[in-house]
VEXNU-43416 format. One line per 5 residues: number of its first residue (from 1); for each residue z, y, x of N, C-alpha, C. Coordinates in nm, 3 decimals, always signed. Atoms other than C-alpha are relative to their C-alpha. Layout:
VEXNU-43416
NUM = Z:Y:X:Z:Y:X:Z:Y:X ~ ... .
END
This chain:
VEXNU-43416
1 = +0.003:-0.120:+0.087:-0.001:+0.001:+0.001:+0.001:+0.126:+0.085 ~ +0.009:-0.118:-0.085:-0.093:+0.333:+0.146:+0.099:+0.102:-0.051 ~ -0.101:-0.111:+0.027:+0.128:+0.639:+0.159:-0.055:+0.096:-0.117 ~ +0.051:-0.077:+0.107:-0.104:+0.819:-0.077:+0.026:-0.051:-0.132 ~ -0.032:+0.050:+0.140:-0.051:+0.583:-0.364:+0.148:-0.001:-0.026 .
6 = -0.145:-0.006:+0.016:+0.332:+0.593:-0.320:+0.030:+0.130:-0.064 ~ -0.032:-0.130:+0.060:+0.342:+0.966:-0.402:-0.059:+0.008:-0.138 ~ +0.056:-0.013:+0.135:+0.116:+0.923:-0.701:+0.079:-0.079:-0.101 ~ -0.076:+0.086:+0.098:+0.345:+0.660:-0.857:+0.133:+0.076:-0.041 ~ -0.124:-0.055:+0.016:+0.652:+0.884:-0.824:-0.006:+0.152:+0.025 .
11 = +0.018:-0.141:-0.031:+0.552:+1.252:-0.845:+0.121:+0.091:-0.033 ~ -0.116:-0.072:+0.029:+0.870:+1.376:-1.005:+0.126:-0.005:+0.086 ~ -0.123:+0.024:-0.075:+1.116:+1.241:-0.761:+0.001:+0.078:+0.136 ~ +0.001:-0.071:-0.132:+1.020:+1.459:-0.456:+0.097:+0.121:-0.004 ~ -0.080:-0.123:+0.002:+1.210:+1.771:-0.574:+0.148:-0.035:-0.054 .
16 = -0.134:+0.040:+0.057:+1.506:+1.571:-0.734:+0.115:+0.012:+0.100 ~ -0.104:-0.008:-0.096:+1.701:+1.542:-0.411:+0.037:+0.142:+0.040 ~ -0.031:-0.143:-0.031:+1.666:+1.917:-0.337:+0.084:+0.055:-0.104 ~ -0.080:-0.052:+0.105:+1.810:+1.997:-0.676:+0.140:-0.054:-0.009 ~ -0.128:+0.054:-0.016:+2.098:+1.765:-0.635:+0.078:+0.059:+0.110 .
21 = -0.066:-0.055:-0.117:+2.174:+1.905:-0.297:+0.045:+0.147:-0.028 ~ -0.035:-0.137:+0.034:+2.166:+2.263:-0.424:+0.120:+0.008:-0.109 ~ -0.105:+0.005:+0.095:+2.385:+2.180:-0.727:+0.136:-0.043:+0.065 ~ -0.122:+0.046:-0.065:+2.631:+1.994:-0.504:+0.057:+0.108:+0.092 ~ -0.044:-0.113:-0.083:+2.651:+2.281:-0.260:+0.058:+0.118:-0.076 .
26 = -0.055:-0.107:+0.090:+2.714:+2.529:-0.546:+0.143:-0.040:-0.040 ~ -0.131:+0.049:+0.052:+3.004:+2.322:-0.677:+0.099:-0.001:+0.121 ~ -0.084:-0.005:-0.115:+3.142:+2.281:-0.324:+0.039:+0.147:+0.041 ~ -0.025:-0.138:-0.037:+3.118:+2.655:-0.256:+0.108:+0.057:-0.103 ~ -0.100:-0.052:+0.109:+3.308:+2.733:-0.590:+0.136:-0.067:+0.026 .
31 = -0.127:+0.071:-0.031:+3.573:+2.473:-0.502:+0.069:+0.063:+0.122 ~ -0.046:-0.044:-0.132:+3.605:+2.603:-0.150:+0.065:+0.152:-0.024 ~ -0.050:-0.132:+0.032:+3.647:+2.963:-0.277:+0.137:-0.004:-0.070 ~ -0.121:+0.010:+0.083:+3.914:+2.855:-0.526:+0.116:-0.043:+0.091 ~ -0.115:+0.041:-0.087:+4.122:+2.681:-0.254:+0.018:+0.110:+0.096 .
36 = -0.020:-0.112:-0.089:+4.070:+2.977:-0.019:+0.082:+0.112:-0.069 ~ -0.077:-0.099:+0.079:+4.211:+3.206:-0.290:+0.143:-0.042:-0.036 ~ -0.139:+0.050:+0.040:+4.507:+2.985:-0.403:+0.088:-0.036:+0.112 ~ -0.078:+0.053:-0.121:+4.614:+2.850:-0.059:+0.104:+0.097:+0.048 ~ -0.104:-0.090:-0.045:+4.794:+3.163:+0.055:+0.119:+0.015:-0.091 .
41 = -0.110:-0.013:+0.092:+4.998:+3.194:-0.261:+0.090:-0.131:+0.002 ~ -0.067:+0.127:-0.005:+5.087:+2.825:-0.244:+0.081:-0.004:+0.127 ~ -0.081:-0.004:-0.119:+5.200:+2.868:+0.113:+0.129:+0.081:-0.013 ~ -0.117:-0.096:+0.027:+5.416:+3.172:+0.020:+0.107:-0.065:-0.080 ~ -0.095:+0.059:+0.088:+5.574:+2.979:-0.258:+0.080:-0.116:+0.070 .
46 = -0.061:+0.102:-0.074:+5.642:+2.676:-0.030:+0.108:+0.060:+0.098 ~ -0.078:-0.066:-0.087:+5.796:+2.916:+0.225:+0.133:+0.045:-0.077 ~ -0.109:-0.047:+0.078:+6.009:+3.074:-0.042:+0.096:-0.106:-0.046 ~ -0.082:+0.112:+0.040:+6.137:+2.744:-0.174:+0.089:-0.047:+0.112 ~ -0.080:+0.049:-0.106:+6.245:+2.631:+0.165:+0.103:+0.100:+0.052 .
51 = -0.093:-0.097:-0.041:+6.417:+2.951:+0.261:+0.108:+0.022:-0.100 ~ -0.102:-0.018:+0.104:+6.602:+2.985:-0.071:+0.088:-0.123:-0.002 ~ -0.077:+0.120:-0.001:+6.706:+2.621:-0.048:+0.104:+0.006:+0.114 ~ -0.091:-0.019:-0.120:+6.861:+2.689:+0.298:+0.108:+0.103:-0.029 ~ -0.090:-0.099:+0.030:+7.024:+2.994:+0.185:+0.107:-0.036:-0.099 .
56 = -0.096:+0.052:+0.094:+7.187:+2.835:-0.119:+0.088:-0.110:+0.058 ~ -0.072:+0.107:-0.067:+7.288:+2.534:+0.082:+0.112:+0.064:+0.085 ~ -0.098:-0.067:-0.092:+7.466:+2.751:+0.342:+0.102:+0.076:-0.081 ~ -0.101:-0.066:+0.092:+7.628:+2.968:+0.077:+0.089:-0.084:-0.075 ~ -0.092:+0.097:+0.073:+7.758:+2.669:-0.115:+0.100:-0.063:+0.089 .
61 = -0.090:+0.066:-0.098:+7.907:+2.504:+0.194:+0.106:+0.105:+0.041 ~ -0.085:-0.096:-0.047:+8.066:+2.830:+0.303:+0.077:+0.064:-0.111 ~ -0.073:-0.056:+0.116:+8.185:+2.924:-0.047:-0.024:+0.153:-0.015 ~ +0.031:-0.144:+0.007:+8.008:+3.263:-0.058:-0.007:+0.039:-0.146 ~ +0.009:-0.070:+0.130:+8.003:+3.498:-0.351:-0.135:-0.002:-0.055 .
66 = +0.142:+0.004:+0.058:+7.701:+3.469:-0.593:-0.072:+0.142:+0.022 ~ +0.065:-0.135:-0.025:+7.633:+3.852:-0.548:-0.062:-0.002:+0.140 ~ +0.049:-0.006:-0.126:+7.592:+3.799:-0.175:-0.123:-0.096:+0.015 ~ +0.103:+0.092:-0.007:+7.373:+3.491:-0.229:-0.132:+0.065:-0.062 ~ +0.106:-0.068:+0.062:+7.156:+3.691:-0.469:-0.076:+0.103:+0.083 .
71 = +0.053:-0.098:-0.102:+7.113:+3.973:-0.212:-0.077:-0.071:+0.107 ~ +0.067:+0.068:-0.104:+7.018:+3.717:+0.047:-0.135:-0.059:-0.050 ~ +0.132:+0.052:+0.057:+6.755:+3.559:-0.184:-0.097:+0.112:-0.030 ~ +0.099:-0.106:+0.025:+6.610:+3.895:-0.277:-0.054:+0.052:+0.125 ~ +0.045:-0.039:-0.131:+6.579:+3.979:+0.092:-0.111:-0.101:+0.049 .
76 = +0.105:+0.106:-0.027:+6.385:+3.650:+0.136:-0.127:+0.027:-0.073 ~ +0.126:-0.032:+0.083:+6.151:+3.743:-0.148:-0.063:+0.125:+0.060 ~ +0.065:-0.123:-0.057:+6.097:+4.092:+0.005:-0.066:-0.032:+0.126 ~ +0.061:+0.033:-0.132:+6.027:+3.944:+0.350:-0.124:-0.070:-0.016 ~ +0.120:+0.080:+0.020:+5.761:+3.713:+0.205:-0.109:+0.085:-0.050 .
81 = +0.099:-0.101:+0.046:+5.590:+4.010:+0.042:-0.092:-0.050:-0.104 ~ +0.087:+0.032:+0.109:+5.463:+3.895:-0.289:-0.052:+0.126:-0.071 ~ +0.061:-0.122:+0.065:+5.232:+4.126:-0.484:+0.079:+0.053:-0.119 ~ -0.075:-0.044:+0.119:+5.445:+4.125:-0.798:+0.144:-0.045:+0.026 ~ -0.132:+0.040:-0.018:+5.826:+4.103:-0.822:+0.034:-0.136:-0.045 .
86 = -0.047:+0.127:+0.043:+6.004:+3.775:-0.842:+0.146:+0.024:-0.029 ~ -0.138:-0.022:+0.051:+6.326:+3.777:-1.044:+0.090:-0.115:+0.060 ~ -0.090:+0.095:-0.058:+6.629:+3.618:-0.877:+0.134:+0.005:-0.080 ~ -0.121:+0.012:+0.070:+6.939:+3.500:-1.065:+0.090:-0.112:+0.062 ~ -0.092:+0.089:-0.064:+7.232:+3.340:-0.895:+0.132:-0.015:-0.080 .
91 = -0.120:+0.031:+0.081:+7.522:+3.166:-1.084:+0.079:-0.096:+0.081 ~ -0.089:+0.099:-0.062:+7.828:+2.989:-0.952:+0.080:-0.070:-0.117 ~ -0.085:+0.081:+0.096:+7.975:+2.708:-1.169:+0.076:-0.098:+0.074 ~ -0.083:+0.091:-0.085:+8.265:+2.541:-1.007:-0.027:+0.006:+0.143 ~ +0.041:+0.002:-0.137:+8.157:+2.437:-0.662:-0.147:+0.008:+0.018 .
96 = +0.148:-0.004:-0.015:+7.790:+2.458:-0.745:-0.052:+0.149:+0.000 ~ +0.071:-0.132:+0.007:+7.572:+2.755:-0.673:-0.150:-0.033:-0.048 ~ +0.127:+0.014:+0.053:+7.263:+2.777:-0.881:-0.089:+0.120:+0.013 ~ +0.086:-0.124:-0.014:+6.974:+3.011:-0.784:-0.129:-0.037:-0.080 ~ +0.122:+0.015:+0.076:+6.688:+3.057:-1.026:-0.100:+0.110:+0.033 .
101 = +0.092:-0.102:-0.025:+6.367:+3.236:-0.924:-0.116:-0.020:-0.096 ~ +0.108:+0.010:+0.098:+6.091:+3.324:-1.163:-0.091:+0.124:+0.013 ~ +0.093:-0.110:-0.019:+5.776:+3.534:-1.140:-0.144:-0.054:-0.029 ~ +0.150:+0.033:+0.020:+5.397:+3.543:-1.206:-0.073:+0.088:+0.097 ~ +0.084:-0.078:-0.101:+5.162:+3.634:-0.926:-0.151:-0.007:-0.031 .
106 = +0.149:+0.012:+0.032:+4.801:+3.728:-0.995:-0.079:-0.038:+0.120 ~ +0.096:+0.042:-0.104:+4.527:+3.566:-0.796:-0.144:+0.029:-0.060 ~ +0.125:-0.044:+0.045:+4.190:+3.741:-0.838:-0.116:-0.074:+0.049 ~ +0.121:+0.055:-0.031:+3.869:+3.556:-0.842:-0.109:+0.101:-0.038 ~ +0.105:-0.090:+0.029:+3.533:+3.715:-0.895:-0.013:+0.060:-0.140 .
111 = +0.013:-0.039:+0.147:+3.527:+3.723:-1.276:+0.130:-0.035:-0.074 ~ -0.109:+0.045:+0.073:+3.876:+3.599:-1.359:+0.128:+0.020:+0.089 ~ -0.123:-0.018:-0.070:+4.242:+3.667:-1.265:+0.097:-0.110:-0.049 ~ -0.093:+0.115:+0.030:+4.468:+3.353:-1.252:+0.133:+0.044:+0.027 ~ -0.140:-0.035:-0.019:+4.835:+3.398:-1.305:+0.074:-0.116:+0.048 .
116 = -0.069:+0.109:-0.069:+5.016:+3.170:-1.058:+0.148:+0.016:-0.028 ~ -0.141:-0.003:+0.029:+5.366:+3.091:-1.187:+0.089:-0.052:+0.116 ~ -0.108:+0.044:-0.094:+5.662:+3.068:-0.949:+0.125:-0.005:-0.086 ~ -0.116:+0.024:+0.087:+5.950:+2.914:-1.137:+0.068:-0.122:+0.060 ~ -0.076:+0.113:-0.049:+6.208:+2.701:-0.965:+0.149:+0.028:+0.003 .
121 = -0.148:-0.011:-0.004:+6.583:+2.630:-0.947:+0.049:-0.075:+0.115 ~ -0.060:+0.077:-0.103:+6.784:+2.537:-0.645:+0.155:-0.009:-0.029 ~ -0.136:+0.019:+0.022:+7.131:+2.388:-0.688:+0.062:-0.072:+0.115 ~ -0.071:+0.072:-0.108:+7.377:+2.292:-0.423:+0.150:+0.016:-0.026 ~ -0.136:+0.008:+0.021:+7.735:+2.195:-0.419:+0.077:+0.021:+0.131 .
126 = -0.081:-0.027:-0.115:+8.015:+2.286:-0.184:+0.032:-0.136:+0.076 ~ -0.040:+0.121:-0.061:+8.073:+1.919:-0.122:-0.088:-0.050:+0.114 ~ +0.075:+0.025:-0.118:+7.806:+1.911:+0.138:-0.148:-0.046:-0.031 ~ +0.140:+0.016:+0.001:+7.460:+1.763:+0.193:-0.031:-0.105:-0.110 .
END
């Protein structure tokens, strides 16, 4: 069978792989942009959780006042530099210190703004680790 006959039998298949490649690259570009936009906020949230957990743990073990713990948590939030404020509430119940942080951070895409929720609670007891 000659090469000439092969193309005559399948004339519509020559451009199909190009269309699939272009569509796949468009989807990959959109996903890459989404990850690029969300990743910094996710990193900031992870850093915030870690630092607040350490502050609450140290405060619970040392028996600190909830007002001091709240100031410490607010300083952590300010140091991380979120675009919108994050609310901090610290309560002491018995030997437990409970810190609750909540806020919504906007992430701008080209045509849409996604509201990334930061909402978590750290609890630690004076009893130790």
